[in-house]
C-alpha positions as a printed NumPy array, in Angstrom:
array([[-66.421, -54.695,  32.351],
       [-66.595, -54.768,  28.559],
       [-65.485, -57.771,  26.52 ],
       [-61.713, -57.277,  25.98 ],
       [-61.879, -58.467,  22.371],
       [-64.521, -55.852,  21.585],
       [-62.43 , -53.206,  23.352],
       [-59.378, -54.159,  21.289],
       [-61.313, -54.136,  18.013],
       [-62.914, -50.785,  18.813],
       [-59.556, -49.196,  19.673],
       [-57.928, -50.497,  16.482],
       [-60.863, -49.25 ,  14.419],
       [-60.679, -45.754,  15.914],
       [-56.882, -45.555,  15.778],
       [-56.206, -47.092,  12.365],
       [-59.529, -46.449,  10.6  ],
       [-59.844, -49.995,   9.343],
       [-56.217, -50.493,   8.316],
       [-55.404, -52.904,  11.192],
       [-57.214, -55.935,  12.598],
       [-56.688, -58.493,  15.341],
       [-54.575, -61.448,  14.227],
       [-56.774, -63.906,  16.134],
       [-60.228, -64.254,  17.617],
       [-59.118, -63.566,  21.189],
       [-56.189, -62.594,  23.411],
       [-52.896, -64.428,  22.99 ],
       [-52.061, -64.038,  26.683],
       [-53.547, -62.896,  29.97 ],
       [-51.437, -60.942,  32.441],
       [-52.309, -59.801,  35.969],
       [-53.552, -56.398,  34.79 ],
       [-54.194, -56.781,  31.059],
       [-55.068, -59.025,  28.168],
       [-52.555, -59.08 ,  25.308],
       [-53.721, -59.325,  21.696],
       [-51.871, -59.767,  18.418],
       [-52.687, -57.409,  15.559],
       [-51.763, -57.04 ,  11.9  ],
       [-52.276, -54.681,   8.984],
       [-54.957, -55.741,   6.536],
       [-53.505, -56.705,   3.139],
       [-53.648, -54.091,   0.386],
       [-53.451, -55.272,  -3.249],
       [-50.121, -54.359,  -4.817],
       [-48.307, -53.911,  -1.496],
       [-46.252, -56.545,   0.322],
       [-47.637, -58.109,   3.476],
       [-45.504, -56.486,   6.177],
       [-45.575, -57.247,   9.91 ],
       [-46.319, -54.224,  12.05 ],
       [-43.756, -52.862,  14.474],
       [-46.535, -52.516,  17.052],
       [-47.868, -56.05 ,  16.652],
       [-49.105, -56.388,  20.245],
       [-51.945, -54.55 ,  21.955],
       [-52.586, -54.502,  25.703],
       [-56.176, -54.118,  26.925],
       [-56.235, -53.077,  30.608],
       [-58.572, -55.009,  32.882],
       [-59.457, -51.702,  34.546],
       [-61.294, -50.589,  31.428],
       [-58.847, -47.784,  30.594],
       [-57.685, -47.245,  27.025],
       [-55.731, -50.033,  25.286],
       [-52.139, -49.292,  24.303],
       [-49.269, -50.681,  22.248],
       [-46.388, -51.781,  24.512],
       [-43.119, -49.888,  24.046],
       [-41.082, -51.036,  21.065],
       [-37.702, -50.956,  22.842],
       [-38.782, -53.405,  25.583],
       [-42.425, -54.489,  25.383],
       [-42.01 , -57.114,  28.11 ],
       [-40.68 , -54.629,  30.653],
       [-43.46 , -52.219,  29.687],
       [-46.127, -54.859,  30.314],
       [-44.5  , -55.771,  33.633],
       [-44.429, -52.092,  34.602],
       [-48.136, -51.886,  33.868],
       [-48.76 , -54.914,  36.064],
       [-46.977, -53.092,  38.896],
       [-48.724, -49.748,  38.297],
       [-51.903, -50.273,  36.263],
       [-52.908, -46.648,  35.941],
       [-54.267, -45.302,  32.632],
       [-51.591, -44.741,  29.996],
       [-51.454, -41.294,  28.401],
       [-51.826, -41.873,  24.618],
       [-49.382, -39.094,  23.678],
       [-46.731, -40.342,  26.094],
       [-47.192, -43.935,  24.942],
       [-46.837, -42.86 ,  21.292],
       [-43.363, -41.577,  22.154],
       [-42.483, -45.095,  23.327],
       [-43.571, -46.676,  20.031],
       [-41.794, -44.166,  17.78 ],
       [-38.867, -46.395,  16.804],
       [-39.098, -45.238,  13.179],
       [-38.918, -41.522,  13.978],
       [-36.085, -42.004,  16.453],
       [-34.068, -44.087,  13.974],
       [-34.353, -41.419,  11.269],
       [-33.47 , -38.678,  13.747],
       [-30.366, -40.603,  14.837],
       [-29.271, -40.923,  11.219],
       [-29.765, -37.188,  10.675],
       [-27.789, -36.399,  13.825],
       [-24.873, -38.58 ,  12.703],
       [-24.942, -36.664,   9.422],
       [-24.415, -33.437,  11.358],
       [-28.006, -32.217,  11.558],
       [-30.013, -31.116,  14.564],
       [-32.575, -33.864,  14.727],
       [-35.938, -34.156,  16.466],
       [-37.979, -37.317,  15.809],
       [-41.164, -36.761,  13.864],
       [-44.131, -38.148,  15.824],
       [-45.457, -41.666,  15.401],
       [-48.508, -41.877,  13.165],
       [-50.774, -44.903,  12.71 ],
       [-50.208, -44.913,   8.946],
       [-46.507, -45.563,   9.507],
       [-47.642, -49.184,  10.016],
       [-49.237, -49.494,   6.549],
       [-48.206, -52.509,   4.423],
       [-44.806, -51.936,   2.828],
       [-43.671, -49.507,   5.546],
       [-40.158, -51.024,   5.77 ],
       [-39.565, -50.933,   2.001],
       [-40.817, -47.343,   1.819],
       [-38.634, -46.225,   4.718],
       [-35.528, -47.759,   3.141],
       [-36.408, -46.402,  -0.31 ],
       [-36.97 , -42.829,   0.827],
       [-34.354, -42.506,   3.558],
       [-31.627, -45.063,   2.732],
       [-31.937, -45.558,  -1.058],
       [-28.418, -46.963,  -1.478],
       [-28.782, -49.553,   1.286],
       [-28.137, -53.258,   0.768],
       [-30.88 , -55.207,   2.545],
       [-30.28 , -58.725,   3.847],
       [-31.578, -61.126,   6.481],
       [-29.134, -62.002,   9.265],
       [-29.096, -65.244,  11.228],
       [-28.082, -63.523,  14.459],
       [-26.424, -60.522,  16.056],
       [-22.93 , -61.757,  15.205],
       [-23.873, -61.701,  11.53 ],
       [-25.258, -58.153,  11.838],
       [-22.042, -56.942,  13.446],
       [-19.854, -58.762,  10.894],
       [-21.771, -57.23 ,   7.982],
       [-21.343, -53.688,   9.339],
       [-17.69 , -54.44 ,  10.142],
       [-17.016, -55.751,   6.637],
       [-17.136, -52.458,   4.724],
       [-14.964, -50.585,   7.207],
       [-15.267, -47.39 ,   9.265],
       [-18.243, -45.182,   8.522],
       [-20.54 , -48.04 ,   7.525],
       [-24.006, -47.776,   9.037],
       [-27.158, -49.822,   9.118],
       [-30.802, -49.888,  10.122],
       [-31.781, -53.137,  11.841],
       [-35.391, -54.306,  11.965],
       [-35.917, -56.669,  14.894],
       [-38.94 , -58.933,  14.497],
       [-39.89 , -60.598,  17.773],
       [-42.233, -63.461,  18.521],
       [-44.144, -64.448,  21.649],
       [-47.177, -66.512,  22.509],
       [-46.794, -68.169,  19.107],
       [-47.465, -64.948,  17.158],
       [-45.627, -61.939,  15.723],
       [-44.79 , -59.667,  18.661],
       [-43.867, -56.017,  18.97 ],
       [-40.751, -55.307,  16.896],
       [-38.079, -52.64 ,  17.068],
       [-35.549, -50.641,  15.026],
       [-31.945, -50.085,  16.083],
       [-29.039, -48.303,  14.42 ],
       [-25.641, -49.83 ,  13.651],
       [-22.555, -47.641,  13.266],
       [-18.989, -48.653,  12.444],
       [-17.084, -46.035,  14.427],
       [-13.35 , -46.162,  13.719],
       [-13.556, -49.895,  13.054],
       [-15.668, -50.739,  16.102],
       [-19.335, -51.578,  15.523],
       [-21.753, -49.952,  17.952],
       [-25.459, -50.813,  18.044],
       [-27.579, -47.909,  19.255],
       [-31.19 , -47.841,  20.422],
       [-32.368, -44.343,  19.44 ],
       [-35.817, -45.019,  20.91 ],
       [-34.433, -45.696,  24.387],
       [-31.429, -43.367,  24.111],
       [-28.863, -46.031,  24.991],
       [-26.884, -48.91 ,  23.541],
       [-29.123, -51.526,  21.98 ],
       [-29.913, -54.712,  23.874],
       [-28.795, -57.71 ,  21.834],
       [-31.76 , -59.859,  22.794],
       [-30.677, -63.522,  22.811],
       [-34.15 , -65.066,  22.578],
       [-37.565, -64.316,  21.18 ],
       [-36.211, -63.094,  17.823],
       [-38.129, -64.174,  14.754],
       [-35.942, -62.37 ,  12.204],
       [-33.22 , -59.718,  11.933],
       [-33.105, -57.619,   8.76 ],
       [-30.174, -55.293,   8.085],
       [-30.218, -52.369,   5.652],
       [-26.5  , -51.571,   5.305],
       [-25.232, -48.357,   3.719],
       [-22.147, -46.192,   3.493],
       [-21.834, -43.382,   5.985],
       [-19.025, -40.988,   6.635],
       [-16.253, -43.219,   5.262],
       [-12.947, -43.663,   7.026],
       [-12.438, -40.01 ,   7.991],
       [-15.374, -39.381,  10.286],
       [-13.845, -36.236,  11.692],
       [-14.657, -34.653,   8.342],
       [-12.717, -32.249,   6.108],
       [-12.334, -28.531,   6.626],
       [-15.206, -26.113,   6.167],
       [-16.794, -26.522,   2.71 ],
       [-16.496, -23.697,   0.209],
       [-20.192, -22.8  ,   0.521],
       [-19.798, -22.197,   4.276],
       [-20.106, -18.407,   4.129],
       [-22.631, -15.604,   4.398],
       [-24.838, -14.555,   1.474],
       [-26.222, -11.08 ,   2.212],
       [-26.738, -10.06 ,  -1.432],
       [-27.76 , -11.695,  -4.701],
       [-24.246, -12.13 ,  -6.09 ],
       [-22.94 , -13.849,  -2.958],
       [-26.1  , -15.985,  -2.747],
       [-25.673, -17.17 ,  -6.338],
       [-22.037, -18.048,  -5.677],
       [-22.913, -19.919,  -2.492],
       [-25.709, -21.812,  -4.262],
       [-23.51 , -22.779,  -7.197],
       [-20.74 , -24.006,  -4.894],
       [-23.248, -26.119,  -2.952],
       [-24.803, -27.547,  -6.129],
       [-21.352, -28.463,  -7.413],
       [-20.55 , -30.186,  -4.124],
       [-23.905, -32.001,  -3.926],
       [-24.486, -32.901,  -7.581],
       [-21.009, -32.886,  -9.155],
       [-21.901, -30.393, -11.885],
       [-25.153, -31.997, -13.082],
       [-27.474, -29.26 , -11.726],
       [-27.743, -25.533, -12.471],
       [-29.678, -22.563, -11.092],
       [-32.711, -21.337, -13.038],
       [-33.102, -17.57 , -13.531],
       [-31.94 , -16.284, -10.124],
       [-33.216, -12.773,  -9.449],
       [-33.461, -10.11 ,  -6.719],
       [-37.119, -11.186,  -6.465],
       [-35.912, -14.433,  -4.865],
       [-34.95 , -12.68 ,  -1.625],
       [-36.587, -13.711,   1.651],
       [-36.119, -12.337,   5.153],
       [-33.579, -15.02 ,   6.113],
       [-32.303, -16.134,   2.745],
       [-32.999, -16.695,  -0.929],
       [-35.483, -19.046,  -2.607],
       [-33.857, -20.222,  -5.83 ],
       [-34.918, -22.762,  -8.436],
       [-32.605, -25.362,  -9.936],
       [-32.817, -28.319, -12.278],
       [-30.698, -30.865, -14.055],
       [-28.644, -29.537, -16.933],
       [-30.02 , -32.364, -19.073],
       [-33.593, -31.182, -18.483],
       [-32.723, -27.527, -19.038],
       [-31.086, -28.442, -22.352],
       [-33.659, -30.889, -23.705],
       [-36.871, -30.402, -21.737],
       [-37.48 , -34.152, -21.342],
       [-39.67 , -34.742, -18.238],
       [-37.744, -37.892, -17.318],
       [-34.675, -35.667, -16.798],
       [-36.458, -33.172, -14.515],
       [-35.726, -33.034, -10.801],
       [-38.379, -33.686,  -8.189],
       [-36.603, -31.42 ,  -5.686],
       [-36.081, -28.292,  -7.779],
       [-36.14 , -25.689,  -4.982],
       [-33.021, -24.469,  -3.191],
       [-33.016, -22.192,  -0.144],
       [-29.764, -20.32 ,   0.515],
       [-29.509, -18.885,   4.054],
       [-28.029, -15.405,   4.407],
       [-25.963, -16.613,   7.351],
       [-23.255, -19.283,   7.106],
       [-25.782, -22.12 ,   7.151],
       [-25.864, -24.831,   4.502],
       [-28.262, -24.423,   1.54 ],
       [-31.129, -26.893,   1.572],
       [-34.153, -28.115,  -0.319],
       [-37.751, -27.914,   0.845],
       [-39.901, -30.772,   2.158],
       [-42.098, -32.318,  -0.524],
       [-45.119, -32.073,   1.786],
       [-46.349, -28.545,   2.629],
       [-43.163, -26.831,   1.393],
       [-44.577, -23.304,   1.544],
       [-45.889, -23.67 ,   5.078],
       [-42.476, -25.   ,   6.133],
       [-40.674, -22.155,   4.352],
       [-42.911, -19.511,   5.964],
       [-42.122, -20.849,   9.437],
       [-38.388, -21.007,   8.722],
       [-38.366, -17.507,   7.25 ],
       [-40.262, -16.305,  10.313],
       [-37.446, -17.469,  12.584],
       [-38.299, -21.06 ,  13.567],
       [-35.267, -23.329,  13.525],
       [-35.559, -26.789,  11.935],
       [-35.836, -29.418,  14.641],
       [-37.55 , -26.983,  17.04 ],
       [-41.241, -26.355,  17.715],
       [-42.27 , -29.28 ,  15.528],
       [-40.538, -27.967,  12.379],
       [-38.993, -30.987,  10.671],
       [-35.427, -30.982,   9.407],
       [-34.965, -30.095,   5.734],
       [-34.487, -33.102,   3.464],
       [-31.2  , -34.371,   2.156],
       [-30.428, -33.596,  -1.495],
       [-32.632, -35.728,  -3.715],
       [-31.416, -37.58 ,  -6.814],
       [-30.843, -35.643, -10.015],
       [-32.936, -38.085, -12.047],
       [-35.522, -39.393,  -9.611],
       [-37.761, -41.057, -12.208],
       [-35.561, -43.919, -13.479],
       [-34.247, -44.582,  -9.968],
       [-37.658, -44.602,  -8.276],
       [-39.595, -46.441, -10.954],
       [-36.762, -48.922, -11.316],
       [-37.416, -49.938,  -7.713],
       [-41.212, -49.987,  -7.983],
       [-41.607, -51.764, -11.312],
       [-41.756, -51.223, -15.077],
       [-43.813, -48.226, -16.201],
       [-46.694, -49.359, -18.422],
       [-48.256, -45.965, -19.193],
       [-47.854, -42.24 , -18.564],
       [-50.665, -39.694, -18.839],
       [-50.43 , -35.923, -18.418],
       [-52.929, -33.692, -16.627],
       [-53.337, -30.085, -15.529],
       [-55.62 , -30.639, -12.533],
       [-56.507, -33.313, -10.003],
       [-60.076, -33.774, -11.251],
       [-58.953, -35.548, -14.412],
       [-56.342, -37.559, -12.489],
       [-58.999, -38.87 , -10.106],
       [-61.341, -39.628, -12.984],
       [-58.648, -41.722, -14.682],
       [-57.73 , -43.587, -11.506],
       [-61.35 , -44.186, -10.502],
       [-62.049, -46.022, -13.755],
       [-58.879, -48.118, -13.612],
       [-59.097, -51.842, -12.777],
       [-58.891, -52.922,  -9.156],
       [-55.277, -53.577,  -8.228],
       [-53.941, -50.776, -10.431],
       [-50.837, -49.13 ,  -8.991],
       [-49.576, -45.708,  -9.978],
       [-47.383, -42.827,  -8.898],
       [-48.73 , -39.319,  -9.418],
       [-45.943, -36.802,  -9.952],
       [-47.192, -33.419,  -8.758],
       [-45.1  , -30.662, -10.346],
       [-45.308, -27.336,  -8.518],
       [-44.264, -23.825,  -9.445],
       [-42.727, -21.254,  -7.103],
       [-43.955, -17.668,  -6.696],
       [-42.156, -16.712,  -9.907],
       [-43.618, -19.619, -11.882],
       [-40.434, -21.672, -12.099],
       [-40.399, -25.424, -11.547],
       [-39.957, -25.971,  -7.817],
       [-40.29 , -28.729,  -5.231],
       [-42.681, -31.466,  -6.332],
       [-44.488, -34.317,  -4.628],
       [-45.002, -38.006,  -5.331],
       [-48.383, -39.489,  -4.453],
       [-48.784, -43.266,  -4.463],
       [-52.21 , -44.299,  -5.777],
       [-53.77 , -47.729,  -5.397],
       [-57.187, -48.976,  -6.478],
       [-58.253, -51.236,  -3.588],
       [-61.498, -53.095,  -2.793],
       [-62.303, -50.219,  -0.428],
       [-61.781, -47.624,  -3.169],
       [-59.018, -45.317,  -4.313],
       [-56.191, -44.731,  -1.819],
       [-53.794, -41.777,  -2.153],
       [-50.635, -41.776,  -0.007],
       [-48.231, -38.86 ,   0.353],
       [-44.974, -40.715,  -0.329],
       [-42.872, -38.203,   1.61 ],
       [-44.825, -38.553,   4.858],
       [-46.329, -41.988,   4.27 ],
       [-49.811, -40.741,   5.217],
       [-53.09 , -40.375,   3.291],
       [-53.359, -37.154,   1.324],
       [-56.037, -35.09 ,  -0.374],
       [-55.744, -33.572,  -3.859],
       [-54.659, -29.932,  -3.888],
       [-54.366, -27.827,  -7.06 ],
       [-52.656, -24.847,  -5.399],
       [-49.386, -24.077,  -7.163],
       [-49.644, -27.121,  -9.443],
       [-48.038, -26.734, -12.877],
       [-48.871, -30.213, -14.122],
       [-49.501, -33.776, -12.981],
       [-48.257, -37.016, -14.497],
       [-49.772, -40.425, -13.74 ],
       [-47.175, -43.195, -14.061],
       [-48.783, -46.633, -13.926],
       [-46.477, -49.519, -13.161],
       [-46.638, -53.233, -12.584]])
């Protein structure tokens, strides 16, 4: 039998590629069929130290692969393994640690979408994961620490029906940070319900073993959760004129008159819809980059479906699958994003920190050269501006760049995973350094 500490370290190295380490020199507990270790993400300069959701690792005494206990009930999962210590299937176990994906899918479902959780990925545990999740998915949320479950419920009750919240449960055991969890709070007609999307049931309000509860509270459907009548854009768009009208009605509803279509044409037709371009009226009038939209693509279905933007990551691959007949939420095709902000730059950079410099580029080679020669600890956002097949500004991408002791790190901000430079379809790139 191999040394369990070496087994744990080897598994973390292969799974996280150096991003995660053991939090101590040996196991924090021994169970009948496994050793239990604590683990943590290695610090990255410029990013907050953030406890992992999957902060425990079980190493089976049988020599089978280590695994993270389930986030919804790690103690029951470890007890189940003691009763039946057979090898855990990695793919099946990943479904039991996907609290983040299940939380976001639950939010999408409550917003009326057909939601399938995106799979758990190791890089979802990178330092700052909670702040990034709130920033990208719940940007208007108020974040606060709560002393207990009563305080969580009172906070969601306070703002009235429709209020929602994401709750990060930090647990502790054996004197260390333990596996955490995410649950969803919903004020339904004045009654607060706490849901566990991971387990598909009401959340367990664990009375002990809680290190901290953090609530990100935000407005949901308001007091009338039944919703109004069908919106004006809810109609078919078989030809260009009807598609333009449908798009303009949707833009008016989503952006209150701040956004306009850009040169719609018969050439925008797809098999299932229309690929239009749009941008803020301020940018179209003045051309100032700070006024430009990040999400400048708009797809208008020919059926009665709602218009939507494209994902920032791999938008053309996503569009090809949708146009070929795949429905969002099925066969691994993620749901389309919610409408992004009209002016993303002041909102995003206002959260990250003051911008200290902006440089413009036409290809990734010069971007990488600039970042490679920057001081260690430099933080930047690379705004990748893409063009559509007609050359109009379309859906862009934000790449977070950090100069670390291990070298330059590039993170796709939309997926929160490492990314590689790609010049295909790029109109321009802007490097925004901030502090």
